[in-house]
C-alpha positions as CSV (number, residue, x, y, z in Angstrom):
1,X,12.4,-31.9,-5.6
2,X,9.4,-33.3,-8.4
3,X,5.7,-33.3,-8.9
4,X,3.2,-35.1,-11.0
5,X,2.0,-32.2,-12.2
6,X,3.4,-30.8,-16.5
7,X,5.4,-27.4,-16.1
8,X,4.0,-25.1,-19.3
9,X,6.1,-22.1,-20.7
10,X,3.7,-20.0,-19.6
11,X,3.9,-21.3,-15.9
12,X,7.8,-21.1,-16.4
13,X,7.2,-17.3,-16.7
14,X,4.3,-16.8,-14.0
15,X,7.1,-18.5,-11.4
16,X,9.6,-16.3,-11.6
17,X,7.3,-13.0,-11.4
18,X,6.6,-13.5,-7.5
19,X,10.7,-12.8,-6.3
20,X,10.5,-9.1,-7.7
21,X,8.8,-8.3,-3.9
22,X,12.1,-9.5,-2.5
23,X,14.6,-8.2,-4.3
24,X,12.5,-4.4,-4.7
25,X,12.5,-5.0,-1.6
26,X,16.3,-5.7,-1.2
27,X,17.2,-2.5,-3.1
28,X,17.7,0.2,0.3
29,X,20.5,-2.4,1.1
30,X,22.0,-2.4,-1.7
31,X,22.5,1.9,-1.2
32,X,26.3,1.6,0.4
33,X,27.2,-0.7,-2.7
34,X,25.4,1.8,-5.7
35,X,27.7,4.3,-3.8
36,X,30.7,3.1,-3.5
37,X,30.1,1.1,-6.8
38,X,27.8,3.4,-8.8
39,X,28.4,0.8,-12.4
40,X,26.7,-1.6,-10.5
41,X,22.5,0.6,-9.9
42,X,21.9,-0.2,-13.6
43,X,20.6,-3.7,-13.3
44,X,18.7,-2.5,-9.7
45,X,16.8,0.1,-12.0
46,X,13.4,-1.4,-12.3
47,X,13.4,-2.6,-9.1
48,X,14.7,0.7,-7.6
49,X,11.8,2.4,-9.7
50,X,9.5,-0.8,-7.9
51,X,10.2,0.4,-4.6
52,X,10.1,3.2,-4.5
53,X,6.3,3.5,-7.1
54,X,4.4,0.9,-5.7
55,X,5.9,-1.1,-3.0
56,X,6.1,1.9,-0.6
57,X,3.0,3.4,-2.1
58,X,0.6,4.8,1.0
59,X,-2.6,2.9,0.1
60,X,-4.1,3.5,3.2
61,X,-1.4,5.9,4.6
62,X,-4.1,6.6,8.1
63,X,-3.1,2.6,9.1
64,X,0.7,2.9,7.8
65,X,-0.2,-0.1,4.6
66,X,1.9,0.4,1.3
67,X,1.7,-0.8,-1.8
68,X,4.2,-3.7,-0.2
69,X,1.8,-5.3,2.4
70,X,-1.4,-5.6,0.0
71,X,1.0,-7.3,-2.9
72,X,2.0,-9.3,0.1
73,X,-1.8,-10.6,1.5
74,X,-2.5,-11.0,-2.8
75,X,0.3,-13.0,-3.7
76,X,-0.8,-15.3,-0.5
77,X,-4.8,-15.6,-0.6
78,X,-4.8,-14.9,-4.5
79,X,-1.6,-17.5,-5.7
80,X,-0.4,-19.1,-2.8
81,X,-3.4,-20.3,-0.6
82,X,-5.3,-20.8,-4.5
83,X,-5.7,-24.9,-5.5
84,X,-6.6,-23.6,-8.4
85,X,-3.8,-22.6,-9.3
86,X,-0.8,-25.0,-10.3
87,X,1.4,-26.1,-7.3
88,X,4.6,-25.1,-9.2
89,X,3.0,-21.7,-9.0
90,X,2.7,-21.7,-5.5
91,X,5.4,-23.3,-4.0
92,X,7.7,-20.0,-6.2
93,X,5.0,-17.3,-4.7
94,X,5.1,-19.5,-1.1
95,X,9.5,-18.8,-1.5
96,X,8.8,-15.3,-2.4
97,X,7.3,-14.7,-0.2
98,X,9.3,-15.6,2.9
99,X,12.5,-14.5,1.9
100,X,10.2,-11.1,1.9
101,X,9.3,-12.2,5.6
102,X,13.1,-12.8,6.6
103,X,13.4,-9.5,4.8
104,X,10.9,-7.9,7.0
105,X,12.9,-9.2,10.2
106,X,15.6,-8.0,9.1
107,X,14.4,-4.9,8.9
108,X,12.9,-4.7,12.2
109,X,16.4,-5.8,13.9
110,X,17.9,-3.4,12.5
111,X,15.6,-0.8,13.1
112,X,15.4,-2.2,16.5
113,X,19.5,-2.4,17.9
114,X,19.6,1.7,15.9
115,X,17.2,3.0,19.0
116,X,18.8,0.6,21.8
117,X,22.7,2.6,20.6
118,X,23.2,5.9,21.1
119,X,24.1,6.3,17.8
120,X,23.8,3.8,15.3
121,X,25.6,0.1,14.8
122,X,29.9,1.1,13.2
123,X,29.7,1.8,10.3
124,X,31.9,-0.7,9.3
125,X,30.0,-3.3,10.2
126,X,26.6,-1.8,9.1
127,X,28.3,-1.2,5.7
128,X,29.1,-5.2,5.2
129,X,25.7,-6.6,6.9
130,X,23.6,-4.3,4.6
131,X,26.4,-5.8,1.2
132,X,25.8,-9.2,2.3
133,X,21.7,-8.4,2.6
134,X,22.1,-7.1,-0.5
135,X,23.8,-9.9,-2.4
136,X,22.4,-12.8,-0.7
137,X,18.2,-12.1,-1.9
138,X,20.1,-11.4,-5.0
139,X,21.4,-14.6,-5.5
140,X,18.9,-16.3,-3.8
141,X,16.2,-14.9,-5.8
142,X,19.2,-15.6,-8.3
143,X,19.4,-19.0,-8.5
144,X,15.0,-19.3,-7.3
145,X,14.3,-17.8,-11.0
146,X,17.0,-19.5,-13.0
147,X,15.1,-22.5,-11.3
148,X,11.9,-21.6,-12.6
149,X,13.1,-21.4,-16.1
150,X,14.8,-24.4,-16.0
151,X,10.7,-26.3,-15.1
152,X,12.4,-27.0,-11.9
153,X,11.8,-26.4,-8.0
154,X,14.4,-24.6,-6.4
155,X,16.0,-26.2,-3.3
156,X,16.9,-23.7,-1.0
157,X,17.9,-25.0,2.3
158,X,15.1,-24.6,5.2
159,X,13.6,-22.4,2.9
160,X,12.0,-24.4,-0.3
161,X,10.8,-26.9,3.2
162,X,9.2,-24.1,4.7
163,X,7.6,-23.1,1.1
164,X,6.0,-27.0,0.4
165,X,4.2,-26.6,3.5
166,X,2.5,-23.9,3.1
167,X,1.5,-24.9,-0.5
168,X,-0.9,-28.3,0.9
169,X,-1.6,-30.1,-2.4
């Protein structure tokens, strides 16, 4: 996917920043992996800090609104829907938000299945799913960030198409 707009080094840096949101939200699925292989936690310490201190911070406790909600809404309205922001940054912002939506839906499914069954998912199934979600999210975000640093649009099936549909020129 290519567009006619020039991509400056500053645009490349700004387009990488929205991926902090899904990477930090996926850290909770990596706890099992971190317990099994403790050395793997070190590269993810900044994301764990961001999750614990920013995403879960209760801004409006009465309504249950956390920092994650306000970051999501701010990124959507101030970056993705702002025509003055270059398309490259808007596209990557929308792609990061779509990853965040996928993680939210997965979290709801985990909670729903947990409430349906009396105990919860079997240990092997839940750890396998959690590790897969964590590794998959990190790989997707890593690929997208790599493409951003090269100044190219990442082509993730379905996700990139949905992001480009949301970012009208």
